[in-house]
C-alpha positions in Angstrom: -15.7 -19.7 21.0 -12.6 -21.4 22.0 -9.6 -19.3 23.2 -6.6 -19.3 21.9 -3.4 -17.8 23.8 -0.6 -16.3 21.7 2.7 -14.3 22.1 2.7 -11.7 19.8 6.2 -12.7 19.0 5.4 -15.9 17.8 3.6 -14.5 15.2 5.5 -11.7 14.4 9.1 -12.4 15.1 10.1 -13.4 11.4 9.7 -10.0 10.6 11.0 -8.0 13.3 13.6 -6.3 12.0 17.2 -5.4 14.0 16.9 -3.0 16.6 13.3 -3.5 17.4 12.1 -4.6 21.0 12.0 -8.2 21.4 10.0 -8.5 24.4 6.7 -7.8 23.2 3.5 -7.9 25.3 1.9 -10.9 25.6 -1.8 -10.7 24.3 -4.6 -12.8 24.8 -7.0 -13.4 21.7 -10.3 -15.2 20.8 -9.9 -16.9 17.7 -12.3 -14.3 15.4 -15.2 -15.6 13.3 -14.7 -12.6 11.1 -11.6 -10.6 9.9 -11.9 -6.9 8.3 -8.2 -5.8 7.0 -8.9 -1.8 6.2 -5.8 0.4 4.6 -5.9 3.6 5.1 -3.6 4.9 2.0 -0.5 6.7 3.1 -1.4 6.3 7.1 1.2 7.6 9.5 1.4 6.8 13.0 0.8 10.8 13.5 -2.7 10.6 12.5 -3.4 8.6 15.3 -1.3 9.8 18.1 -1.4 13.4 17.4 -4.2 15.4 19.4 -4.7 17.7 17.1 -5.7 14.9 14.2 -9.3 14.4 13.9 -9.3 10.6 14.5 -11.2 9.9 17.5 -12.3 5.8 16.5 -8.7 5.3 15.5 -7.4 6.9 18.7 -10.1 4.7 20.7 -9.0 1.6 19.0 -5.1 2.3 19.4 -5.7 2.7 22.8 -8.1 -0.4 23.8 -6.4 -2.7 21.2 -3.0 -3.8 19.9 -0.8 -0.9 18.4 2.2 -1.4 16.5 4.0 1.6 16.6 5.9 1.1 12.9 5.2 -1.3 10.0 8.2 -1.5 8.0 7.1 -1.4 3.9 8.9 -3.4 1.2 10.7 -2.4 -2.0 9.2 -0.2 -2.7 6.5 1.4 -0.1 4.0 2.1 -2.9 0.4 1.5 -3.1 0.3 -2.0 -5.3 3.4 -3.9 -4.3 2.7 -3.0 -0.6 -0.8 -3.9 -0.9 0.1 -7.3 -2.5 2.4 -8.0 0.3 -0.5 -7.6 2.6 -2.5 -10.0 1.2 0.3 -12.7 0.4 3.1 -12.0 3.2 5.5 -11.8 0.4 7.9 -9.4 -0.7 7.8 -8.2 -4.5 10.4 -10.3 -5.7 8.4 -13.3 -4.7 4.8 -11.7 -5.2 6.2 -9.9 -8.6 4.0 -6.8 -8.1 7.1 -4.6 -8.4 5.7 -1.3 -8.7 2.0 0.7 -9.0 3.0 0.3 -12.9 4.8 -2.2 -14.4 8.5 -1.2 -16.1 8.2 -1.7 -19.6 11.6 -1.6 -20.9 11.8 2.1 -22.1 8.1 2.3 -22.9 5.3 4.5 -21.9 3.7 3.3 -18.3 1.9 6.6 -17.6 -1.7 4.7 -18.4 -1.2 1.4 -17.1 -1.0 -0.2 -13.7 -1.1 -4.0 -12.1 -4.7 -4.5 -12.1 -5.2 -8.0 -12.6 -5.0 -10.8 -9.9 -3.3 -13.5 -11.8 -0.2 -11.3 -11.8 0.4 -12.2 -8.5 2.8 -15.1 -8.2 1.9 -16.6 -5.0 -1.1 -17.6 -2.7 -3.2 -14.5 -1.4 -4.8 -14.8 1.7 -8.1 -14.6 -0.3 -7.1 -17.8 -1.6 -6.3 -19.5 1.3 -9.7 -18.6 3.4 -11.8 -19.1 0.2 -10.1 -22.8 0.3 -11.1 -23.3 3.4 -14.6 -22.8 2.7 -15.0 -19.2 3.9 -16.4 -16.2 2.0 -14.5 -13.5 1.1 -15.1 -10.2 0.2 -12.8 -7.1 -0.9 -13.6 -3.4 -1.9 -11.4 -1.1 -4.2 -8.0 -3.1 -3.5 -5.1 -3.2 -5.7 -4.4 -6.0 -7.8 -7.4 -7.8 -7.1 -9.5 -7.6 -10.3 -10.4 -10.9 -11.6 -9.5 -13.0 -8.6 -11.9 -16.3 -8.5 -10.9 -16.4 -4.8 -12.8 -13.3 -4.0 -16.6 -13.9 -3.6 -17.8 -10.4 -3.4 -15.5 -8.0 -4.9 -15.4 -4.7 -6.4 -11.7 -4.2 -7.5 -9.5 -1.1 -7.9 -9.6 -0.5 -11.6 -10.2 1.9 -14.2 -10.7 2.6 -17.9 -8.0 4.4 -19.7 -10.2 6.4 -21.5 -10.5 9.1 -18.3 -13.5 10.6 -20.0 -15.6 7.8 -19.7 -17.8 6.7 -16.6 -15.4 4.8 -14.6 -18.0 3.3 -12.4 -20.1 1.9 -15.5 -17.0 0.8 -16.7 -15.8 -1.7 -14.1 -19.2 -2.7 -13.3 -18.5 -5.9 -15.5 -15.6 -6.7 -13.6 -17.3 -6.9 -10.3 -18.2 -10.3 -9.1 -21.0 -11.9 -8.5 -22.5 -10.2 -11.6 -24.8 -7.3 -10.5 -23.0 -6.7 -6.8 -22.2 -3.0 -7.8 -25.8 -2.2 -9.0 -26.8 -3.9 -5.5 -24.7 -2.1 -3.7 -25.9 1.4 -5.2 -29.4 0.7 -4.6 -29.1 -0.5 -1.1 -26.1 0.6 0.7 -24.3 3.4 -0.9 -26.3 5.6 -3.8 -25.1 6.2 -7.0 -21.6 6.1 -7.9 -20.3 8.3 -10.6 -17.5 11.2 -10.9 -19.2 13.6 -8.3 -20.1 10.9 -5.8 -17.2 8.8 -6.0 -14.1 11.0 -7.3 -10.7 9.6 -6.2 -9.6 11.8 -3.6 -13.1 13.3 -2.2 -14.4 13.3 0.8 -17.6 11.2 0.1 -15.5 8.1 -1.3 -14.3 6.8 2.0 -17.9 7.2 3.6 -19.6 5.2 0.6 -16.7 3.0 0.5 -17.5 2.1 4.6 -21.6 1.6 3.5 -20.7 -1.0 0.8 -18.5 -2.8 3.6 -21.2 -2.8 6.2 -24.0 -4.2 3.8 -21.5 -6.9 2.4 -20.9 -7.9 6.4 -24.8 -7.7 6.9 -26.3 -9.3 4.0 -23.3 -12.0 3.2 -21.1 -12.6 6.4 -17.8 -12.8 4.6 -15.2 -13.9 7.2 -12.5 -12.0 5.5 -12.9 -8.9 3.9 -10.1 -6.4 2.8 -11.3 -2.4 2.5 -9.2 0.2 1.2 -9.7 3.8 1.8 -7.9 6.0 -0.6 -8.6 9.8 0.4 -5.3 10.5 2.6 -2.9 9.5 -0.1 -4.3 12.4 -2.7 -3.5 15.5 -0.3 -0.7 14.4 1.1 0.9 14.0 -2.4 -0.3 17.5 -3.4 0.2 19.2 -0.4 2.7 17.4 2.3 1.9 15.8 5.6 0.6 19.1 7.4 -2.2 20.8 5.5 -6.1 21.8 6.2 -7.1 19.6 3.4 -5.6 16.3 5.0 -7.0 17.1 8.4 -10.6 16.8 6.6 -9.0 13.7 4.9 -8.2 11.9 8.0 -11.7 12.7 9.4 -13.1 11.0 6.4 -11.0 8.0 6.9 -11.6 8.2 10.7 -15.5 8.6 10.1 -15.5 5.3 7.5 -13.5 3.2 10.4 -16.2 4.1 12.8 -19.0 3.6 10.8 -17.8 -0.2 10.2 -17.2 -0.3 14.0 -20.5 1.1 14.7 -22.3 -1.3 12.4 -20.5 -4.4 13.8 -21.7 -2.9 17.2 -25.4 -2.9 16.2 -25.3 -6.3 14.6 -23.8 -7.9 17.7 -20.7 -9.0 15.4 -18.1 -6.9 17.4 -17.2 -9.6 20.0 -16.6 -12.0 16.9 -14.8 -9.7 14.4 -11.0 -8.5 14.5 -10.7 -5.4 12.6 -6.9 -4.6 11.4 -6.6 -0.9 10.3 -3.1 -0.5 8.8 -1.3 1.5 5.8 0.3 0.3 2.5 2.9 3.4 3.3 3.5 6.6 5.2 4.8 9.9 4.1 7.5 12.0 3.7 7.5 16.2 2.8 9.8 17.1 0.2 10.7 20.6 -1.3 12.9 19.6 -4.1 13.0 16.7 -6.9 15.6 14.6 -8.2 15.6 13.2 -12.0 18.4 11.0 -12.7 17.1 10.3 -16.1 18.3 13.4 -17.3 21.9 12.2 -16.7 21.4 9.5 -19.0 19.7 11.1 -21.3 22.7 13.7 -21.3 25.0 10.8 -21.9 23.7 9.4 -25.0 22.4 6.1 -22.7 18.5 7.0 -22.8 16.2 8.5 -25.5 14.7 11.7 -24.6 11.1 10.3 -25.2 10.0 6.7 -24.4 10.1 3.8 -27.1 13.5 5.3 -28.6 16.8 3.6 -28.2 18.5 3.1 -25.0 21.0 1.4 -22.7 20.1 2.3 -19.0 16.9 3.6 -17.7 16.2 4.8 -13.8 12.5 3.8 -12.8 11.1 5.8 -10.1 9.0 3.7 -8.4 8.0 5.4 -5.1 10.6 7.3 -4.0 13.7 5.3 -5.0 15.1 5.3 -8.6 15.5 1.8 -9.7 18.5 1.3 -12.7 17.7 -1.2 -15.5 20.1 -2.3 -18.2 18.7 -3.2 -21.6 21.1 -6.0 -21.3 21.1 -7.2 -17.8 24.8 -8.1 -18.0 26.0 -5.0 -19.6 28.7 -4.3 -16.9 30.6 -1.9 -19.2 27.4 0.5 -19.4 27.1 0.0 -15.6 30.5 0.8 -15.0 30.2 4.3 -17.0 26.8 5.0 -14.9 28.9 4.3 -11.7 31.5 6.9 -12.9 29.2 9.6 -14.0 27.6 9.5 -10.3 30.9 9.6 -8.3 31.7 12.5 -10.8 28.7 14.2 -9.7 29.1 18.1 -8.4 28.8 17.4 -4.5 25.4 19.6 -5.0 24.0 16.5 -6.6 25.9 13.7 -5.1 24.6 14.6 -1.8 21.0 14.5 -2.7 21.2 10.4 -2.6 22.9 7.0 -2.0 23.6 4.1 -4.0 21.8 1.1 -2.9 23.7 -2.1 -4.2 22.5 -5.4 -5.7 23.0 -7.3 -2.2 20.8 -5.0 -0.2 18.2 -4.9 -3.3 17.8 -8.8 -3.2 17.7 -8.6 0.7 14.8 -6.4 0.9 13.1 -8.0 -2.1 13.3 -5.7 -5.0 13.0 -6.5 -8.4 15.9 -9.0 -9.6 16.3 -7.4 -12.6 17.4 -4.0 -11.0 21.1 -3.4 -11.3 21.5 -0.7 -8.5 19.2 2.0 -6.9 19.2 5.5 -6.0 17.4 6.2 -2.5 17.0 10.1 -2.0 17.7 11.7 1.7 14.5 12.8 3.1 13.2 16.1 1.5 14.1 15.0 -1.9 11.5 13.1 -4.4 12.5 11.2 -7.6 11.1 11.4 -10.9 11.0 9.8 -14.0 11.6 13.3 -16.0 14.6 12.9 -19.0 14.9 16.4 -19.9 15.1 19.6 -18.3 16.6 20.1 -14.8 18.1 17.5 -12.8 17.2 19.3 -9.3 14.2 21.2 -9.0 12.2 23.4 -6.7 8.7 21.6 -5.9 7.2 20.4 -2.9 4.6 18.2 -2.0 4.7 14.4 -0.1 6.4 11.5 -1.5 6.8 7.8 0.0 9.0 4.8 -1.0 12.4 5.0 0.4 13.7 1.5 1.1 15.1 2.6 4.6 12.0 2.8 6.2 11.9 6.7 6.9 8.1 6.5 5.7 7.0 3.5 7.7 3.0 3.2 8.4 1.5 1.8 11.3 -1.1 -1.1 12.9 -4.2 -1.4 15.0 -5.8 -4.6 15.9 -9.3 -4.3 17.7 -11.6 -6.5 18.8 -12.4 -10.3 18.9 -10.7 -10.6 22.4 -7.8 -8.2 21.8 -6.9 -6.7 24.8 -4.5 -3.4 25.2 -0.7 -4.3 24.0 2.0 -2.4 22.6 4.9 -3.9 20.0 7.4 -1.4 18.8 8.0 -2.6 14.7 7.2 -5.0 12.5 7.8 -5.8 8.9 4.7 -5.5 6.6 5.3 -9.3 5.2 4.0 -10.3 9.0 0.7 -9.4 8.5 -0.8 -12.0 6.4 0.4 -15.0 8.3 -1.1 -13.4 11.4 -4.1 -13.2 9.7 -4.3 -16.6 8.2 -3.1 -17.8 11.8 -6.0 -16.3 13.7 -8.3 -17.4 11.0 -6.9 -20.8 11.3 -6.1 -21.3 7.9 -2.5 -21.9 7.9 
């Protein structure tokens, strides 16, 4: 195995925002034969650094590997656009996955998502690795359905009929044909709404068992794995709950299971494991519903599908304003005046994000302006009812980086090192460089 000396800043410098450390550690690394990219949905640095958090494997990896303290996400920092950035290195304006669910111009989007890989407008690391002759695998990664570049793929995909057997429904979308049956028989056992329910503690462990089987039997040089459990409890209960402790332990155990398998199969010294999140989380105690202002002003129908001139769309915890006619300056001026004239108790809850900032950060070019709430406030897409309501939980999707995630790289010659801050767009180019696909 040949050795590669690289300065981590040369890999990540294009992504370091102003104010970040500009003298990162020099890290020596082997050129890995395998790379496993694992996302823990909603991963926050506290889940690793807090001594009370049940994360011994993540703590060990952080101590003995490369640790990036803060990974700044894309607009919005939400599961689907963020996961797409992780496998493309591009912002949403380029990869075209703007939200978890697309904005459909005043139509109901509650039961649709960006599922299909051909929605991604730029090459992915799966494509680059596949074209370089490498085998690829992926488990429950958003926007991966139907990808011709993933050799072994169980995508994140579900039926709009929530009463159906979801695992049976996705089997035809798994590749190669029969792979999910093979995994159930040889790795994880029967998957159903009991044994593999979204948000259940069983799910992460079974996903890890599938990852280990694929690694042992098919040796993919690049594998992406999405662990989702920690997202559910944080949305429902915030960032400090008994349920979250259990979910962190579940995700940590899944990572540890993958590490143990690499050790037992003598692949740990040839494999780089990267663990990161798609976004972090912030607690909130109030909600803000800016579409109520538009409905009251006659600019938006009370229900989707009616007449409209403008609509706020909550992608993560930022509300993005769409105009029915993109050049409707008159309506935009009216909305600006309306925002300026709000009572202080409402106007103090958000800032207006202008087009220039949205463009610089890579948001949807069709957005006119956006509203970013203060920490402690979550946005909704509600069109009727109160503008401000009392409600608590966890949220993410800020433009200013309050909900940053974190990153650990471990194995394949990585020596201990620390980096302060990078952008999420730096991770995919780094992986391609390590795999010598660039």
